[in-house]
PDB file of the backbone (N, CA, C, O) and the ligand in Angstrom, with CONECT records:
HET     ZN  A 101       1
ATOM      1  N   MET A   1       0.879  -1.257  -0.002  1.00  0.00           N
ATOM      2  CA  MET A   1      -0.010  -0.005  -0.027  1.00  0.00           C
ATOM      3  C   MET A   1       0.753   1.220  -0.079  1.00  0.00           C
ATOM      4  O   MET A   1       0.441   2.172  -0.795  1.00  0.00           O
ATOM      5  N   CYS A   2       2.018   1.180   0.886  1.00  0.00           N
ATOM      6  CA  CYS A   2       2.886   2.477   0.881  1.00  0.00           C
ATOM      7  C   CYS A   2       3.806   2.235  -0.203  1.00  0.00           C
ATOM      8  O   CYS A   2       4.662   1.385   0.042  1.00  0.00           O
ATOM      9  N   ASP A   3       3.836   2.746  -1.276  1.00  0.00           N
ATOM     10  CA  ASP A   3       4.768   2.662  -2.506  1.00  0.00           C
ATOM     11  C   ASP A   3       5.779   3.679  -2.080  1.00  0.00           C
ATOM     12  O   ASP A   3       5.508   4.856  -1.845  1.00  0.00           O
ATOM     13  N   PRO A   4       7.207   3.022  -1.983  1.00  0.00           N
ATOM     14  CA  PRO A   4       8.284   3.882  -1.614  1.00  0.00           C
ATOM     15  C   PRO A   4       8.567   5.056  -2.492  1.00  0.00           C
ATOM     16  O   PRO A   4       8.863   6.203  -2.155  1.00  0.00           O
ATOM     17  N   CYS A   5       8.414   4.529  -3.721  1.00  0.00           N
ATOM     18  CA  CYS A   5       8.820   5.610  -4.816  1.00  0.00           C
ATOM     19  C   CYS A   5       7.880   6.696  -4.729  1.00  0.00           C
ATOM     20  O   CYS A   5       8.324   7.832  -4.891  1.00  0.00           O
ATOM     21  N   MET A   6       6.584   6.524  -4.488  1.00  0.00           N
ATOM     22  CA  MET A   6       5.609   7.662  -4.276  1.00  0.00           C
ATOM     23  C   MET A   6       5.999   8.611  -3.133  1.00  0.00           C
ATOM     24  O   MET A   6       5.809   9.826  -3.189  1.00  0.00           O
ATOM     25  N   VAL A   7       6.547   7.985  -2.112  1.00  0.00           N
ATOM     26  CA  VAL A   7       6.899   8.878  -0.982  1.00  0.00           C
ATOM     27  C   VAL A   7       8.134   9.755  -1.339  1.00  0.00           C
ATOM     28  O   VAL A   7       8.209  10.936  -1.002  1.00  0.00           O
ATOM     29  N   ALA A   8       9.057   9.130  -2.015  1.00  0.00           N
ATOM     30  CA  ALA A   8      10.166   9.805  -2.466  1.00  0.00           C
ATOM     31  C   ALA A   8      10.001  10.969  -3.379  1.00  0.00           C
ATOM     32  O   ALA A   8      10.735  11.957  -3.358  1.00  0.00           O
ATOM     33  N   LYS A   9       8.915  10.777  -4.244  1.00  0.00           N
ATOM     34  CA  LYS A   9       8.559  11.762  -5.319  1.00  0.00           C
ATOM     35  C   LYS A   9       8.231  13.130  -4.506  1.00  0.00           C
ATOM     36  O   LYS A   9       8.862  14.170  -4.696  1.00  0.00           O
ATOM     37  N   LYS A  10       7.258  13.013  -3.659  1.00  0.00           N
ATOM     38  CA  LYS A  10       6.954  14.294  -2.882  1.00  0.00           C
ATOM     39  C   LYS A  10       6.942  15.433  -3.748  1.00  0.00           C
ATOM     40  O   LYS A  10       7.805  16.311  -3.717  1.00  0.00           O
ATOM     41  N   SER A  11       5.716  15.408  -4.713  1.00  0.00           N
ATOM     42  CA  SER A  11       5.700  16.552  -5.557  1.00  0.00           C
ATOM     43  C   SER A  11       5.027  17.914  -4.871  1.00  0.00           C
ATOM     44  O   SER A  11       4.323  17.911  -3.861  1.00  0.00           O
ATOM     45  N   MET A  12       5.325  18.821  -5.486  1.00  0.00           N
ATOM     46  CA  MET A  12       5.103  20.202  -4.906  1.00  0.00           C
ATOM     47  C   MET A  12       3.420  20.490  -4.618  1.00  0.00           C
ATOM     48  O   MET A  12       2.944  21.138  -3.687  1.00  0.00           O
ATOM     49  N   ALA A  13       2.754  19.853  -5.630  1.00  0.00           N
ATOM     50  CA  ALA A  13       1.297  20.007  -5.510  1.00  0.00           C
ATOM     51  C   ALA A  13       0.737  19.418  -4.098  1.00  0.00           C
ATOM     52  O   ALA A  13       1.233  18.436  -3.545  1.00  0.00           O
ATOM     53  N   ARG A  14      -0.209  20.053  -3.669  1.00  0.00           N
ATOM     54  CA  ARG A  14      -0.649  19.679  -2.385  1.00  0.00           C
ATOM     55  C   ARG A  14      -1.733  18.465  -2.758  1.00  0.00           C
ATOM     56  O   ARG A  14      -2.899  18.712  -3.066  1.00  0.00           O
ATOM     57  N   GLN A  15      -1.262  17.319  -2.696  1.00  0.00           N
ATOM     58  CA  GLN A  15      -2.212  16.370  -3.146  1.00  0.00           C
ATOM     59  C   GLN A  15      -1.864  15.103  -2.158  1.00  0.00           C
ATOM     60  O   GLN A  15      -0.826  15.103  -1.497  1.00  0.00           O
ATOM     61  N   CYS A  16      -2.764  14.076  -2.112  1.00  0.00           N
ATOM     62  CA  CYS A  16      -2.781  12.864  -1.275  1.00  0.00           C
ATOM     63  C   CYS A  16      -1.597  11.986  -1.867  1.00  0.00           C
ATOM     64  O   CYS A  16      -1.465  11.758  -3.070  1.00  0.00           O
ATOM     65  N   HIS A  17      -0.730  11.512  -0.841  1.00  0.00           N
ATOM     66  CA  HIS A  17       0.457  10.802  -1.234  1.00  0.00           C
ATOM     67  C   HIS A  17       0.101   9.447  -1.737  1.00  0.00           C
ATOM     68  O   HIS A  17       0.805   8.841  -2.545  1.00  0.00           O
ATOM     69  N   LEU A  18      -1.108   8.947  -1.194  1.00  0.00           N
ATOM     70  CA  LEU A  18      -1.577   7.535  -1.719  1.00  0.00           C
ATOM     71  C   LEU A  18      -2.464   7.726  -2.928  1.00  0.00           C
ATOM     72  O   LEU A  18      -2.079   7.157  -3.949  1.00  0.00           O
ATOM     73  N   CYS A  19      -3.418   8.323  -2.987  1.00  0.00           N
ATOM     74  CA  CYS A  19      -4.497   8.427  -4.055  1.00  0.00           C
ATOM     75  C   CYS A  19      -4.227   9.576  -4.938  1.00  0.00           C
ATOM     76  O   CYS A  19      -4.993   9.671  -5.896  1.00  0.00           O
ATOM     77  N   GLN A  20      -3.297  10.476  -4.824  1.00  0.00           N
ATOM     78  CA  GLN A  20      -3.078  11.631  -5.662  1.00  0.00           C
ATOM     79  C   GLN A  20      -4.253  12.485  -5.776  1.00  0.00           C
ATOM     80  O   GLN A  20      -4.293  13.252  -6.738  1.00  0.00           O
ATOM     81  N   ARG A  21      -5.291  12.469  -4.876  1.00  0.00           N
ATOM     82  CA  ARG A  21      -6.358  13.396  -5.038  1.00  0.00           C
ATOM     83  C   ARG A  21      -5.763  14.826  -4.674  1.00  0.00           C
ATOM     84  O   ARG A  21      -4.953  14.987  -3.761  1.00  0.00           O
ATOM     85  N   SER A  22      -6.247  15.843  -5.480  1.00  0.00           N
ATOM     86  CA  SER A  22      -5.923  17.118  -5.258  1.00  0.00           C
ATOM     87  C   SER A  22      -7.072  18.032  -5.422  1.00  0.00           C
ATOM     88  O   SER A  22      -8.206  17.571  -5.552  1.00  0.00           O
ATOM     89  N   SER A  23      -6.838  19.319  -5.422  1.00  0.00           N
ATOM     90  CA  SER A  23      -7.975  20.407  -5.544  1.00  0.00           C
ATOM     91  C   SER A  23      -8.754  20.336  -6.727  1.00  0.00           C
ATOM     92  O   SER A  23      -8.289  19.890  -7.776  1.00  0.00           O
ATOM     93  N   LEU A  24      -9.992  20.779  -6.607  1.00  0.00           N
ATOM     94  CA  LEU A  24     -10.778  20.860  -7.770  1.00  0.00           C
ATOM     95  C   LEU A  24     -11.003  22.275  -8.038  1.00  0.00           C
ATOM     96  O   LEU A  24     -10.831  23.121  -7.160  1.00  0.00           O
ATOM     97  N   LYS A  25     -11.399  22.575  -9.273  1.00  0.00           N
ATOM     98  CA  LYS A  25     -11.925  24.076  -9.590  1.00  0.00           C
ATOM     99  C   LYS A  25     -13.317  24.031  -9.497  1.00  0.00           C
ATOM    100  O   LYS A  25     -13.986  23.065  -9.864  1.00  0.00           O
ATOM    101  N   ALA A  26     -13.838  25.220  -8.937  1.00  0.00           N
ATOM    102  CA  ALA A  26     -15.113  25.439  -8.567  1.00  0.00           C
ATOM    103  C   ALA A  26     -15.506  26.833  -8.824  1.00  0.00           C
ATOM    104  O   ALA A  26     -14.605  27.607  -9.147  1.00  0.00           O
ATOM    105  N   LYS A  27     -16.770  27.298  -8.727  1.00  0.00           N
ATOM    106  CA  LYS A  27     -17.154  28.577  -8.792  1.00  0.00           C
ATOM    107  C   LYS A  27     -17.945  29.042  -7.606  1.00  0.00           C
ATOM    108  O   LYS A  27     -18.787  28.270  -7.147  1.00  0.00           O
ATOM    109  N   SER A  28     -17.769  30.203  -7.068  1.00  0.00           N
ATOM    110  CA  SER A  28     -18.675  30.632  -6.048  1.00  0.00           C
ATOM    111  C   SER A  28     -19.732  31.606  -6.747  1.00  0.00           C
ATOM    112  O   SER A  28     -19.403  32.494  -7.533  1.00  0.00           O
ATOM    113  N   ARG A  29     -20.891  31.356  -6.404  1.00  0.00           N
ATOM    114  CA  ARG A  29     -22.008  32.099  -7.221  1.00  0.00           C
ATOM    115  C   ARG A  29     -22.568  33.243  -6.193  1.00  0.00           C
ATOM    116  O   ARG A  29     -22.896  33.033  -5.026  1.00  0.00           O
ATOM    117  N   SER A  30     -22.602  34.372  -6.810  1.00  0.00           N
ATOM    118  CA  SER A  30     -23.236  35.527  -6.063  1.00  0.00           C
ATOM    119  C   SER A  30     -24.715  35.414  -6.331  1.00  0.00           C
ATOM    120  O   SER A  30     -25.155  34.548  -7.087  1.00  0.00           O
ATOM    121  N   HIS A  31     -25.547  36.360  -5.659  1.00  0.00           N
ATOM    122  CA  HIS A  31     -26.871  36.373  -5.768  1.00  0.00           C
ATOM    123  C   HIS A  31     -27.201  36.666  -7.371  1.00  0.00           C
ATOM    124  O   HIS A  31     -28.142  36.095  -7.922  1.00  0.00           O
ATOM    125  N   SER A  32     -26.489  37.449  -7.951  1.00  0.00           N
ATOM    126  CA  SER A  32     -26.836  37.810  -9.435  1.00  0.00           C
ATOM    127  C   SER A  32     -26.153  36.792 -10.307  1.00  0.00           C
ATOM    128  O   SER A  32     -25.938  36.985 -11.504  1.00  0.00           O
ATOM    129  N   ASN A  33     -25.805  35.647  -9.623  1.00  0.00           N
ATOM    130  CA  ASN A  33     -25.238  34.408 -10.391  1.00  0.00           C
ATOM    131  C   ASN A  33     -23.951  34.657 -11.131  1.00  0.00           C
ATOM    132  O   ASN A  33     -23.609  33.935 -12.068  1.00  0.00           O
ATOM    133  N   ILE A  34     -23.264  35.643 -10.727  1.00  0.00           N
ATOM    134  CA  ILE A  34     -21.990  35.810 -11.344  1.00  0.00           C
ATOM    135  C   ILE A  34     -20.949  34.852 -10.544  1.00  0.00           C
ATOM    136  O   ILE A  34     -20.857  34.725  -9.323  1.00  0.00           O
ATOM    137  N   GLY A  35     -20.189  34.211 -11.562  1.00  0.00           N
ATOM    138  CA  GLY A  35     -19.322  33.002 -11.033  1.00  0.00           C
ATOM    139  C   GLY A  35     -17.867  33.590 -10.707  1.00  0.00           C
ATOM    140  O   GLY A  35     -17.300  34.294 -11.543  1.00  0.00           O
ATOM    141  N   THR A  36     -17.393  33.347  -9.721  1.00  0.00           N
ATOM    142  CA  THR A  36     -15.828  33.575  -9.415  1.00  0.00           C
ATOM    143  C   THR A  36     -15.096  32.337  -9.140  1.00  0.00           C
ATOM    144  O   THR A  36     -15.466  31.590  -8.234  1.00  0.00           O
ATOM    145  N   ASN A  37     -14.002  32.060  -9.926  1.00  0.00           N
ATOM    146  CA  ASN A  37     -13.178  30.964  -9.730  1.00  0.00           C
ATOM    147  C   ASN A  37     -12.705  30.712  -8.379  1.00  0.00           C
ATOM    148  O   ASN A  37     -12.142  31.672  -7.852  1.00  0.00           O
ATOM    149  N   ARG A  38     -12.808  29.579  -7.653  1.00  0.00           N
ATOM    150  CA  ARG A  38     -12.179  29.298  -6.479  1.00  0.00           C
ATOM    151  C   ARG A  38     -11.690  27.795  -6.439  1.00  0.00           C
ATOM    152  O   ARG A  38     -11.960  27.026  -7.362  1.00  0.00           O
ATOM    153  N   ARG A  39     -11.009  27.436  -5.408  1.00  0.00           N
ATOM    154  CA  ARG A  39     -10.465  25.936  -5.422  1.00  0.00           C
ATOM    155  C   ARG A  39     -11.278  25.298  -4.168  1.00  0.00           C
ATOM    156  O   ARG A  39     -11.589  25.904  -3.143  1.00  0.00           O
ATOM    157  N   GLN A  40     -11.521  24.092  -4.442  1.00  0.00           N
ATOM    158  CA  GLN A  40     -12.279  23.227  -3.429  1.00  0.00           C
ATOM    159  C   GLN A  40     -10.911  22.312  -3.045  1.00  0.00           C
ATOM    160  O   GLN A  40     -10.480  21.447  -3.808  1.00  0.00           O
ATOM    161  N   LYS A  41     -10.341  22.615  -1.836  1.00  0.00           N
ATOM    162  CA  LYS A  41      -9.184  21.755  -1.379  1.00  0.00           C
ATOM    163  C   LYS A  41      -9.601  20.503  -0.791  1.00  0.00           C
ATOM    164  O   LYS A  41     -10.663  20.326  -0.192  1.00  0.00           O
ATOM    165  N   VAL A  42      -8.724  19.671  -0.993  1.00  0.00           N
ATOM    166  CA  VAL A  42      -8.778  18.245  -0.371  1.00  0.00           C
ATOM    167  C   VAL A  42      -8.298  18.348   1.207  1.00  0.00           C
ATOM    168  O   VAL A  42      -7.375  19.110   1.493  1.00  0.00           O
ATOM    169  N   ASN A  43      -8.882  17.643   2.112  1.00  0.00           N
ATOM    170  CA  ASN A  43      -8.727  17.677   3.398  1.00  0.00           C
ATOM    171  C   ASN A  43      -7.381  16.888   3.782  1.00  0.00           C
ATOM    172  O   ASN A  43      -7.483  15.739   4.211  1.00  0.00           O
ATOM    173  N   LEU A  44      -6.240  17.433   3.647  1.00  0.00           N
ATOM    174  CA  LEU A  44      -5.084  16.733   3.793  1.00  0.00           C
ATOM    175  C   LEU A  44      -4.467  16.903   5.151  1.00  0.00           C
ATOM    176  O   LEU A  44      -4.468  18.012   5.686  1.00  0.00           O
ATOM    177  N   GLN A  45      -3.912  15.795   5.762  1.00  0.00           N
ATOM    178  CA  GLN A  45      -3.308  15.790   7.024  1.00  0.00           C
ATOM    179  C   GLN A  45      -1.867  15.156   6.935  1.00  0.00           C
ATOM    180  O   GLN A  45      -1.581  14.188   6.231  1.00  0.00           O
ATOM    181  N   LYS A  46      -1.021  15.836   7.740  1.00  0.00           N
ATOM    182  CA  LYS A  46       0.414  15.247   7.787  1.00  0.00           C
ATOM    183  C   LYS A  46       0.347  14.215   8.782  1.00  0.00           C
ATOM    184  O   LYS A  46      -0.248  14.446   9.835  1.00  0.00           O
ATOM    185  N   ARG A  47       0.952  12.969   8.546  1.00  0.00           N
ATOM    186  CA  ARG A  47       0.936  11.825   9.478  1.00  0.00           C
ATOM    187  C   ARG A  47       2.364  11.221   9.381  1.00  0.00           C
ATOM    188  O   ARG A  47       2.998  11.303   8.328  1.00  0.00           O
ATOM    189  N   TRP A  48       2.818  10.670  10.386  1.00  0.00           N
ATOM    190  CA  TRP A  48       4.066   9.853  10.211  1.00  0.00           C
ATOM    191  C   TRP A  48       3.565   8.413   9.934  1.00  0.00           C
ATOM    192  O   TRP A  48       2.912   7.790  10.771  1.00  0.00           O
ATOM    193  N   ILE A  49       3.878   7.947   8.803  1.00  0.00           N
ATOM    194  CA  ILE A  49       3.594   6.697   8.417  1.00  0.00           C
ATOM    195  C   ILE A  49       4.708   5.909   8.126  1.00  0.00           C
ATOM    196  O   ILE A  49       5.536   6.325   7.316  1.00  0.00           O
ATOM    197  N   ASP A  50       4.854   4.751   8.713  1.00  0.00           N
ATOM    198  CA  ASP A  50       6.005   3.748   8.677  1.00  0.00           C
ATOM    199  C   ASP A  50       7.414   4.568   8.590  1.00  0.00           C
ATOM    200  O   ASP A  50       8.218   4.337   7.687  1.00  0.00           O
ATOM    201  N   GLY A  51       7.630   5.482   9.536  1.00  0.00           N
ATOM    202  CA  GLY A  51       8.935   6.155   9.646  1.00  0.00           C
ATOM    203  C   GLY A  51       9.177   7.337   8.869  1.00  0.00           C
ATOM    204  O   GLY A  51      10.181   8.014   9.091  1.00  0.00           O
ATOM    205  N   SER A  52       8.155   7.720   7.768  1.00  0.00           N
ATOM    206  CA  SER A  52       8.337   8.928   6.951  1.00  0.00           C
ATOM    207  C   SER A  52       6.965   9.848   7.123  1.00  0.00           C
ATOM    208  O   SER A  52       5.872   9.340   7.374  1.00  0.00           O
ATOM    209  N   GLN A  53       7.139  11.009   6.983  1.00  0.00           N
ATOM    210  CA  GLN A  53       5.914  11.887   7.030  1.00  0.00           C
ATOM    211  C   GLN A  53       5.309  12.085   5.670  1.00  0.00           C
ATOM    212  O   GLN A  53       5.976  12.393   4.682  1.00  0.00           O
ATOM    213  N   MET A  54       3.996  11.890   5.669  1.00  0.00           N
ATOM    214  CA  MET A  54       3.156  11.859   4.496  1.00  0.00           C
ATOM    215  C   MET A  54       2.077  12.873   4.581  1.00  0.00           C
ATOM    216  O   MET A  54       1.771  13.367   5.666  1.00  0.00           O
ATOM    217  N   LEU A  55       1.506  13.191   3.498  1.00  0.00           N
ATOM    218  CA  LEU A  55       0.288  14.028   3.390  1.00  0.00           C
ATOM    219  C   LEU A  55      -0.787  13.109   2.945  1.00  0.00           C
ATOM    220  O   LEU A  55      -0.729  12.539   1.855  1.00  0.00           O
ATOM    221  N   LEU A  56      -1.718  12.967   3.737  1.00  0.00           N
ATOM    222  CA  LEU A  56      -2.749  12.001   3.217  1.00  0.00           C
ATOM    223  C   LEU A  56      -4.216  12.641   3.438  1.00  0.00           C
ATOM    224  O   LEU A  56      -4.490  13.357   4.401  1.00  0.00           O
ATOM    225  N   CYS A  57      -5.096  12.295   2.446  1.00  0.00           N
ATOM    226  CA  CYS A  57      -6.416  12.801   2.712  1.00  0.00           C
ATOM    227  C   CYS A  57      -6.923  12.005   3.607  1.00  0.00           C
ATOM    228  O   CYS A  57      -6.498  10.872   3.832  1.00  0.00           O
ATOM    229  N   THR A  58      -8.028  12.635   4.276  1.00  0.00           N
ATOM    230  CA  THR A  58      -8.698  11.927   5.345  1.00  0.00           C
ATOM    231  C   THR A  58      -9.415  10.659   5.069  1.00  0.00           C
ATOM    232  O   THR A  58      -9.729   9.813   5.906  1.00  0.00           O
ATOM    233  N   ASN A  59      -9.662  10.629   3.634  1.00  0.00           N
ATOM    234  CA  ASN A  59     -10.356   9.237   3.202  1.00  0.00           C
ATOM    235  C   ASN A  59      -9.437   8.091   3.373  1.00  0.00           C
ATOM    236  O   ASN A  59      -9.820   6.983   3.750  1.00  0.00           O
ATOM    237  N   CYS A  60      -8.059   8.428   3.049  1.00  0.00           N
ATOM    238  CA  CYS A  60      -7.040   7.284   3.078  1.00  0.00           C
ATOM    239  C   CYS A  60      -6.646   7.160   4.496  1.00  0.00           C
ATOM    240  O   CYS A  60      -6.272   6.053   4.883  1.00  0.00           O
ATOM    241  N   LEU A  61      -6.684   8.181   5.342  1.00  0.00           N
ATOM    242  CA  LEU A  61      -6.357   8.036   6.756  1.00  0.00           C
ATOM    243  C   LEU A  61      -7.268   6.979   7.402  1.00  0.00           C
ATOM    244  O   LEU A  61      -6.823   6.066   8.098  1.00  0.00           O
ATOM    245  N   LYS A  62      -8.532   7.155   7.137  1.00  0.00           N
ATOM    246  CA  LYS A  62      -9.495   6.448   7.764  1.00  0.00           C
ATOM    247  C   LYS A  62      -9.380   4.852   7.294  1.00  0.00           C
ATOM    248  O   LYS A  62      -9.551   3.904   8.060  1.00  0.00           O
ATOM    249  N   THR A  63      -9.071   4.754   5.942  1.00  0.00           N
ATOM    250  CA  THR A  63      -8.940   3.286   5.406  1.00  0.00           C
ATOM    251  C   THR A  63      -7.699   2.837   6.095  1.00  0.00           C
ATOM    252  O   THR A  63      -7.744   1.760   6.688  1.00  0.00           O
ATOM    253  N   LEU A  64      -6.631   3.507   6.092  1.00  0.00           N
ATOM    254  CA  LEU A  64      -5.389   2.951   6.678  1.00  0.00           C
ATOM    255  C   LEU A  64      -5.479   2.444   8.192  1.00  0.00           C
ATOM    256  O   LEU A  64      -5.054   1.377   8.637  1.00  0.00           O
ATOM    257  N   LYS A  65      -6.148   3.490   8.884  1.00  0.00           N
ATOM    258  CA  LYS A  65      -6.301   3.074  10.375  1.00  0.00           C
ATOM    259  C   LYS A  65      -7.177   1.784  10.533  1.00  0.00           C
ATOM    260  O   LYS A  65      -7.001   1.040  11.498  1.00  0.00           O
ATOM    261  N   GLY A  66      -8.059   1.543   9.641  1.00  0.00           N
ATOM    262  CA  GLY A  66      -8.812   0.392   9.752  1.00  0.00           C
ATOM    263  C   GLY A  66      -8.130  -0.855   9.299  1.00  0.00           C
ATOM    264  O   GLY A  66      -8.178  -1.877   9.982  1.00  0.00           O
ATOM    265  N   LYS A  67      -7.490  -0.793   8.150  1.00  0.00           N
ATOM    266  CA  LYS A  67      -6.642  -1.881   7.619  1.00  0.00           C
ATOM    267  C   LYS A  67      -5.262  -2.097   8.107  1.00  0.00           C
ATOM    268  O   LYS A  67      -4.847  -3.250   8.225  1.00  0.00           O
ATOM    269  N   ARG A  68      -4.509  -1.069   8.403  1.00  0.00           N
ATOM    270  CA  ARG A  68      -3.123  -1.183   8.678  1.00  0.00           C
ATOM    271  C   ARG A  68      -2.849  -0.309   9.927  1.00  0.00           C
ATOM    272  O   ARG A  68      -2.011   0.588   9.833  1.00  0.00           O
ATOM    273  N   PRO A  69      -3.518  -0.522  11.111  1.00  0.00           N
ATOM    274  CA  PRO A  69      -3.214   0.389  12.274  1.00  0.00           C
ATOM    275  C   PRO A  69      -1.631   0.351  12.684  1.00  0.00           C
ATOM    276  O   PRO A  69      -1.028   1.292  13.199  1.00  0.00           O
ATOM    277  N   GLU A  70      -1.141  -0.783  12.389  1.00  0.00           N
ATOM    278  CA  GLU A  70       0.379  -0.804  12.780  1.00  0.00           C
ATOM    279  C   GLU A  70       1.313   0.182  12.152  1.00  0.00           C
ATOM    280  O   GLU A  70       2.398   0.463  12.663  1.00  0.00           O
ATOM    281  N   LEU A  71       0.873   0.703  11.034  1.00  0.00           N
ATOM    282  CA  LEU A  71       1.814   1.586  10.346  1.00  0.00           C
ATOM    283  C   LEU A  71       2.027   2.981  11.072  1.00  0.00           C
ATOM    284  O   LEU A  71       3.053   3.659  11.012  1.00  0.00           O
ATOM    285  N   PHE A  72       0.805   3.302  11.807  1.00  0.00           N
ATOM    286  CA  PHE A  72       1.016   4.583  12.409  1.00  0.00           C
ATOM    287  C   PHE A  72       1.833   4.501  13.649  1.00  0.00           C
ATOM    288  O   PHE A  72       1.602   3.799  14.634  1.00  0.00           O
ATOM    289  N   VAL A  73       2.972   5.446  13.429  1.00  0.00           N
ATOM    290  CA  VAL A  73       4.003   5.387  14.464  1.00  0.00           C
ATOM    291  C   VAL A  73       3.916   6.876  14.995  1.00  0.00           C
ATOM    292  O   VAL A  73       3.341   7.746  14.340  1.00  0.00           O
ATOM    293  N   ALA A  74       4.461   7.101  16.104  1.00  0.00           N
ATOM    294  CA  ALA A  74       4.553   8.339  16.774  1.00  0.00           C
ATOM    295  C   ALA A  74       5.769   9.116  16.053  1.00  0.00           C
ATOM    296  O   ALA A  74       6.774   8.517  15.669  1.00  0.00           O
ATOM    297  N   ALA A  75       5.605  10.343  15.921  1.00  0.00           N
ATOM    298  CA  ALA A  75       6.601  11.091  15.317  1.00  0.00           C
ATOM    299  C   ALA A  75       7.866  11.035  15.950  1.00  0.00           C
ATOM    300  O   ALA A  75       7.830  11.024  17.181  1.00  0.00           O
ATOM    301  N   PRO A  76       9.250  10.989  15.269  1.00  0.00           N
ATOM    302  CA  PRO A  76      10.462  10.789  15.945  1.00  0.00           C
ATOM    303  C   PRO A  76      10.596  12.125  16.768  1.00  0.00           C
ATOM    304  O   PRO A  76      10.232  13.232  16.371  1.00  0.00           O
ATOM    305  N   LYS A  77      11.212  11.819  18.050  1.00  0.00           N
ATOM    306  CA  LYS A  77      11.483  13.008  19.010  1.00  0.00           C
ATOM    307  C   LYS A  77      12.577  13.851  18.442  1.00  0.00           C
ATOM    308  O   LYS A  77      13.544  13.422  17.814  1.00  0.00           O
ATOM    309  N   LYS A  78      12.300  15.185  18.752  1.00  0.00           N
ATOM    310  CA  LYS A  78      13.338  16.162  18.300  1.00  0.00           C
ATOM    311  C   LYS A  78      14.539  16.043  19.488  1.00  0.00           C
ATOM    312  O   LYS A  78      14.422  15.641  20.646  1.00  0.00           O
ATOM    313  N   LYS A  79      15.657  16.507  18.823  1.00  0.00           N
ATOM    314  CA  LYS A  79      16.793  16.528  19.877  1.00  0.00           C
ATOM    315  C   LYS A  79      16.583  17.394  20.922  1.00  0.00           C
ATOM    316  O   LYS A  79      16.053  18.475  20.664  1.00  0.00           O
ATOM    317  N   ALA A  80      16.916  17.115  22.122  1.00  0.00           N
ATOM    318  CA  ALA A  80      16.731  17.785  23.363  1.00  0.00           C
ATOM    319  C   ALA A  80      17.759  18.916  23.319  1.00  0.00           C
ATOM    320  O   ALA A  80      18.920  18.727  22.956  1.00  0.00           O
ATOM    321  N   ALA A  81      17.268  20.123  23.713  1.00  0.00           N
ATOM    322  CA  ALA A  81      18.326  21.165  23.698  1.00  0.00           C
ATOM    323  C   ALA A  81      19.248  20.950  24.672  1.00  0.00           C
ATOM    324  O   ALA A  81      18.923  20.404  25.726  1.00  0.00           O
ATOM    325  N   PRO A  82      20.589  21.385  24.406  1.00  0.00           N
ATOM    326  CA  PRO A  82      21.636  21.175  25.246  1.00  0.00           C
ATOM    327  C   PRO A  82      21.602  21.837  26.543  1.00  0.00           C
ATOM    328  O   PRO A  82      21.255  23.018  26.579  1.00  0.00           O
ATOM    329  N   ALA A  83      21.960  21.146  27.744  1.00  0.00           N
ATOM    330  CA  ALA A  83      21.640  21.786  29.108  1.00  0.00           C
ATOM    331  C   ALA A  83      22.601  23.033  29.079  1.00  0.00           C
ATOM    332  O   ALA A  83      23.651  23.095  28.440  1.00  0.00           O
ATOM    333  N   LYS A  84      22.063  24.018  29.882  1.00  0.00           N
ATOM    334  CA  LYS A  84      22.838  25.234  30.043  1.00  0.00           C
ATOM    335  C   LYS A  84      23.929  25.208  31.104  1.00  0.00           C
ATOM    336  O   LYS A  84      23.667  24.805  32.237  1.00  0.00           O
ATOM    337  N   LYS A  85      25.000  25.577  30.806  1.00  0.00           N
ATOM    338  CA  LYS A  85      26.042  25.633  31.741  1.00  0.00           C
ATOM    339  C   LYS A  85      26.057  26.825  32.698  1.00  0.00           C
ATOM    340  O   LYS A  85      25.766  27.922  32.219  1.00  0.00           O
ATOM    341  N   LYS A  86      26.340  26.744  33.898  1.00  0.00           N
ATOM    342  CA  LYS A  86      26.240  27.723  34.842  1.00  0.00           C
ATOM    343  C   LYS A  86      27.628  28.432  35.083  1.00  0.00           C
ATOM    344  O   LYS A  86      27.722  29.343  35.905  1.00  0.00           O
TER     345      LYS A  86
HETATM  346 ZN    ZN A 101      -5.901   9.923  -0.356  1.00  0.00          ZN2+
END
């Protein structure tokens, strides 16, 4: 399910790393029915999956949590700040 080449790719577009879902073009309509272009963004969440950080849509997160809960690992701890010398 976690294709390593897809993780390495990490394209600039904000899209899901698993299903490649990205934003859609839409229009907001005023009362006079004038359309203004806008974007409908995908609900993307950063998660640490199998040791690497991934952007996943909430649909994929839900599926993964049900099928492969062992892939979810805690984020690696940051280096502790060096102790101050007196
Ligand atoms: Zn997805």
